N, C-alpha and C positions, 0 to 999 in steps of 0.2 A: 507184286508191283512194288517198286522202290519208291519211297517217299522221302523227299528232301524238304526240310522246313527251315526257312531263313527269316530273320527279323531285321528289318531295315531301321536302325536306330531304336530298336525295341528288343528287350530281353525276352527270349522265348523260354518260359519255364517248363518244368516237367508236366504240370497240370494242363497247360495249353497244348503241349506237344501230344499228350495222350488223347485229348479231345479231338485234335486234328486227325490223328491216326484212326480213332474210333469212327469219326464221321465219314472218312473216305474208305472205310472197310467195305461198304456196300458197292462203291465204284470198283474197288479192287477185285471183287468177285466177278465182275462183268468184263474185265479186260485181261489181256495177256500178262503173265508173270514178268515179262520183259519190259512192260510199260514203265515209264518214269513219270512221277508226279512231283512237281515243284510247287511249294506253297510259300508265298512271300507275304509277310505281315508287316504293316507299318501304320503309323499314326499321323494323321494330318496335323500340322502344327498351327494352322489357322484357327483361332478360337471361335470365329463366327460360323464354322462348319459344324453342324450338329452331329452328323454321322462321321466321326473322326477315325474310327478303327476300320482299316481297309485290309481285306484278304484277297490276294490275287493268286489264282491257281492255273497252272499250265500242265496239261497232260500230253506227253509225247507217246503216240502210238505208232505203229508201223504205217507210214505213209500219210499220217494226218496228225495235226496238233490241235487240241481243243483248249480253249481258255475261258475262264470265268473270273469276274472281278466284282466284288460286292463291298459295300461300306455300311456300317451300322454304328450304333451308339456304344456297343460293347463287343469284345472279341468273339464271344460265343455266337452271337447273332450273325456276325460277319462270316464266320467259318461255316455255320449252318446254311446260310443263304448261298454261299459259293459252292458248297457241296451239293446242294439240291440242284443248282443250275448246271453244274458239271454232270450230275447223274442224268439229267434230261438230255444233255448233249450226247452223252455216251449211248443212251438208249436209242436216240434218233440215228446216230451213226451205225449202230448195230442193225437196226431195222432197215436202213438203206442198203447195207452190205448184203443182208439176207435177201432183200427184195431183188437186188441185182443178180444174185446167185440163182434164185428161182427163175427169173426172167431169162437168163442165159441158158439154163437147163431146158426150159420150155422151147426156146428158139432152136436149140440144137436138136431136140426131139422132132420138132416139126420140119426141120430141114432134111432129115433122113427119110429116104423113101421107104414105104412099108412093103414087106415082101408079099 
């Protein structure tokens, strides 16, 4: 899986980049190597917003795009929450595809007459 990390008006250092890659390694094991993951990090400028650090994640798979957006008081929490949310979406998507495949196979077998 290819990971692209961008910071909108935020400098993305090596430590933050490594944390993002480490957190999304679990998702990378569940998807195709051709998948593309875009991580965009930014900070809300409004001082009245407590959860200022925002992580928005977009995963492009074959035929579907999954998105997760989370805000927290620090970068690590925002990235962790977004990674967990995306992992849930990927698992749900895989289970749906697997369920459809099983249902199609069962329907095909029941449609064929027995000898």
